[in-house]
C-alpha positions as CSV (number, residue, x, y, z in Angstrom):
1,M,50.2,48.8,48.1
2,C,47.3,46.6,49.9
3,N,46.6,47.3,53.4
4,L,43.2,46.0,53.6
5,Y,41.8,42.2,52.8
6,R,39.5,39.6,54.3
7,P,40.5,35.7,54.2
8,P,37.8,33.3,53.5
9,T,36.0,31.0,56.5
10,R,37.6,28.2,57.8
11,E,35.3,25.7,55.8
12,D,35.6,27.8,52.1
13,I,39.4,27.0,52.6
14,R,39.0,23.4,53.7
15,Q,36.8,22.6,50.8
16,R,38.6,24.9,48.4
17,W,42.8,23.9,49.4
18,L,42.2,20.9,51.2
19,P,44.8,21.8,53.6
20,L,46.1,20.6,57.1
21,M,45.2,22.0,59.8
22,K,46.6,21.5,63.3
23,S,44.8,23.4,65.5
24,P,41.7,25.2,63.6
25,P,42.3,29.2,63.9
26,P,39.3,31.2,64.9
27,E,37.6,32.7,61.9
28,W,38.8,36.3,60.2
29,S,37.0,39.8,59.4
30,S,39.2,42.2,57.3
31,L,42.5,42.1,58.4
32,G,44.9,45.2,58.5
33,P,49.0,45.1,58.5
34,T,50.6,43.4,61.8
35,Q,47.2,41.7,62.5
36,R,47.0,37.5,62.2
37,G,45.8,35.7,59.0
38,P,46.2,32.5,57.1
39,F,48.3,31.2,54.2
40,L,49.3,28.3,53.0
41,R,52.2,26.4,52.4
42,P,54.1,22.8,52.5
43,N,54.9,21.0,55.3
44,A,57.9,19.1,55.9
45,E,56.4,16.2,54.2
46,G,54.9,18.2,51.4
47,Q,51.2,18.7,52.6
48,L,49.8,21.9,51.9
49,E,49.3,23.3,55.6
50,L,47.1,26.1,57.1
51,V,49.2,28.6,59.1
52,E,47.9,31.8,61.2
53,G,50.6,34.4,60.9
54,R,51.7,38.1,61.9
55,W,50.7,40.1,58.1
56,G,54.2,41.6,58.1
57,I,57.5,39.5,58.2
58,V,59.5,40.1,60.9
59,P,63.5,39.2,59.6
60,D,66.1,37.4,61.6
61,F,68.6,40.5,61.9
62,H,65.9,41.7,64.5
63,K,66.9,41.3,67.8
64,G,64.5,42.9,70.0
65,P,60.8,42.0,71.2
66,L,58.4,41.9,68.6
67,K,56.9,45.1,69.5
68,E,59.7,47.1,68.7
69,W,59.4,46.0,65.2
70,T,57.5,48.6,63.4
71,V,58.8,48.7,59.6
72,A,55.5,48.0,57.4
73,T,56.5,44.7,55.9
74,N,53.3,43.3,54.5
75,N,53.9,44.2,50.9
76,A,57.1,43.2,49.3
77,R,58.2,45.2,45.9
78,W,58.7,42.7,43.1
79,E,60.7,44.6,40.6
80,G,64.7,44.5,40.8
81,K,67.8,45.8,39.3
82,G,68.7,42.3,38.5
83,R,67.5,39.1,36.9
84,P,63.9,38.5,37.9
85,E,64.6,35.0,39.4
86,D,67.0,36.9,41.6
87,G,63.7,38.1,43.1
88,P,61.9,41.5,43.3
89,A,64.2,45.0,44.5
90,F,64.0,43.1,47.8
91,R,64.7,45.3,51.1
92,P,67.0,43.0,53.2
93,T,64.0,41.5,55.3
94,F,62.5,39.9,52.3
95,V,65.4,38.4,50.7
96,P,66.1,35.2,52.9
97,S,62.2,34.4,52.6
98,W,62.9,34.0,48.0
99,R,66.1,32.5,48.0
100,N,65.3,29.9,50.8
101,G,62.1,29.2,48.7
102,E,59.7,30.4,51.5
103,R,57.0,31.5,49.1
104,C,53.0,31.0,50.3
105,L,49.3,31.6,49.1
106,I,47.6,34.1,50.9
107,P,43.7,32.9,50.6
108,V,41.5,36.2,49.8
109,D,37.9,36.5,49.5
110,W,39.1,40.3,48.8
111,F,41.4,42.9,48.9
112,S,40.8,46.7,48.8
113,E,42.7,49.6,47.3
114,P,42.1,53.7,47.6
115,N,40.4,55.2,44.3
116,W,41.4,59.0,44.3
117,E,40.1,59.4,40.9
118,S,37.6,62.3,43.1
119,G,40.5,63.7,44.7
120,R,40.1,62.1,48.0
121,P,40.8,58.4,49.1
122,F,37.7,56.1,49.0
123,A,37.6,52.4,49.3
124,W,37.2,50.7,46.4
125,K,36.8,46.8,47.0
126,F,38.7,43.7,44.1
127,Q,37.1,40.5,43.9
128,A,37.0,37.3,41.6
129,V,34.3,37.7,39.2
130,D,32.7,34.9,40.2
131,A,33.2,35.8,43.9
132,Q,35.2,32.5,45.1
133,P,38.0,33.0,47.3
134,F,41.5,32.8,45.6
135,S,44.9,33.2,46.5
136,L,47.5,35.5,46.0
137,A,51.6,35.4,45.7
138,G,53.0,35.6,49.2
139,L,56.5,34.9,51.3
140,W,56.6,33.8,54.8
141,H,59.2,33.1,57.6
142,T,59.4,32.1,61.0
143,W,61.2,34.9,63.4
144,H,62.6,33.7,66.3
145,G,62.6,36.3,69.1
146,P,65.7,37.0,71.6
147,D,63.4,35.4,74.7
148,G,62.6,31.7,72.5
149,E,59.7,33.4,71.4
150,V,58.0,32.1,67.7
151,V,56.2,33.9,65.3
152,E,55.0,32.7,61.8
153,T,55.2,36.0,59.4
154,Y,54.0,36.5,55.8
155,T,53.8,39.2,53.0
156,M,52.1,39.9,49.9
157,I,54.6,40.4,46.5
158,M,53.0,43.1,45.1
159,I,54.1,44.2,41.7
160,N,53.5,47.8,38.9
161,A,49.9,48.5,37.7
162,N,50.8,51.7,35.9
163,T,49.7,49.6,32.9
164,H,46.7,48.4,34.3
165,P,43.0,49.2,33.6
166,L,42.1,48.5,36.8
167,M,44.7,48.6,39.3
168,G,46.4,51.6,37.7
169,R,43.5,54.2,38.8
170,M,44.0,53.6,42.2
171,H,46.0,55.1,44.7
172,K,47.2,58.6,45.5
173,P,49.0,60.3,42.2
174,D,52.6,60.5,42.5
175,L,53.7,64.1,42.6
176,G,56.5,65.7,40.6
177,P,58.3,69.3,40.3
178,G,55.6,72.0,41.8
179,G,53.5,69.9,42.5
180,K,52.1,67.9,39.1
181,V,51.2,65.1,38.8
182,L,53.8,62.9,36.9
183,P,52.3,60.8,33.7
184,L,51.0,57.8,34.6
185,H,54.3,55.9,33.4
186,L,56.3,57.9,36.2
187,Q,54.0,56.8,38.8
188,D,54.3,53.9,41.2
189,K,50.5,52.3,41.3
190,R,50.7,48.7,42.9
191,M,48.7,45.5,43.0
192,A,49.2,42.3,44.6
193,V,49.2,39.3,42.3
194,V,46.9,36.6,42.2
195,I,48.1,33.1,41.2
196,D,45.5,31.1,39.4
197,S,44.8,27.3,41.0
198,A,46.3,25.8,38.0
199,N,49.9,27.2,38.9
200,E,49.8,26.9,43.0
201,D,51.8,23.9,43.2
202,T,54.3,25.7,40.9
203,W,54.4,28.8,43.2
204,L,55.0,26.7,46.5
205,R,57.7,23.9,45.4
206,G,58.6,25.1,41.9
207,S,61.9,26.6,40.9
208,K,62.6,30.2,41.3
209,Q,62.7,30.3,37.7
210,S,58.7,28.9,37.4
211,A,57.7,31.1,40.4
212,A,59.1,34.1,38.7
213,A,56.7,33.6,35.5
214,L,53.8,33.3,37.2
215,I,54.2,37.5,38.8
216,R,51.8,39.0,36.2
217,H,49.1,41.2,36.2
218,W,46.0,39.8,36.7
219,P,43.2,40.2,33.7
220,A,40.5,43.0,34.6
221,E,38.2,40.6,32.8
222,I,38.2,38.2,35.6
223,M,37.9,40.5,38.0
224,R,35.0,42.4,39.9
225,D,35.4,45.5,41.4
226,G,33.5,48.6,42.8
227,P,32.8,51.1,46.0
228,M,33.0,49.3,49.4
229,P,30.8,50.8,52.2
230,V,32.9,51.2,55.4
231,V,31.0,52.1,58.5
232,V,31.6,54.7,61.1
233,N,30.2,55.7,64.2
234,G,27.4,53.0,62.9
235,D,26.6,55.0,59.3
236,P,27.6,53.5,56.3
237,Y,29.8,55.7,53.3
238,T,32.4,55.1,51.1
239,M,35.4,56.9,51.9
240,D,37.8,54.8,54.0
241,L,40.7,56.0,56.1
242,F,43.4,55.4,54.3
């Protein structure tokens, strides 16, 4: 699951997607869950707009203050028991967004996952092979709090990555009986879904069926990956605190 990524600059977003910016937000550094980041969605007139929201959907059934919503909802699992067009194994948090067509693009420079191949978690960075900004498949929801608070929220869609040549190497291995590492096909490796530029409009405005057809692996040959230096107390090192 993804818990760290960096959005592009406002200027890079403007050049790449040409969205409406009602009130340009500040620049972003790397983001973690519950922090505020940018996402792109069609407005009521069908124009693409840039929205800043909380990374982690807050559902309507949460009736308390925002600070009391502590469930990790920054990632939404896709696979479910129903038909693909019915959406993922959505927990109730995400079902309304999928049913209502609240799909968004999450602009990204890079995202990070923990690499456990050494037995310890090292931060591993993933970006496009040309190092240009790209978009991830997301869902959004506008949460209305009990005191009139209105908060824009969003989440990344995640799919199983057991068979992916790069992403299948990430994350702490799942253990079975006796503490033995489960075979790869029984693991639950996860990866975000990249939406190609040619398919962005379909993801945002197409039917659920056509959007569901875009949920697939990002080909390894167009990904650039490697260890990500992390600075702690002024000292650079490669192990992240996952």
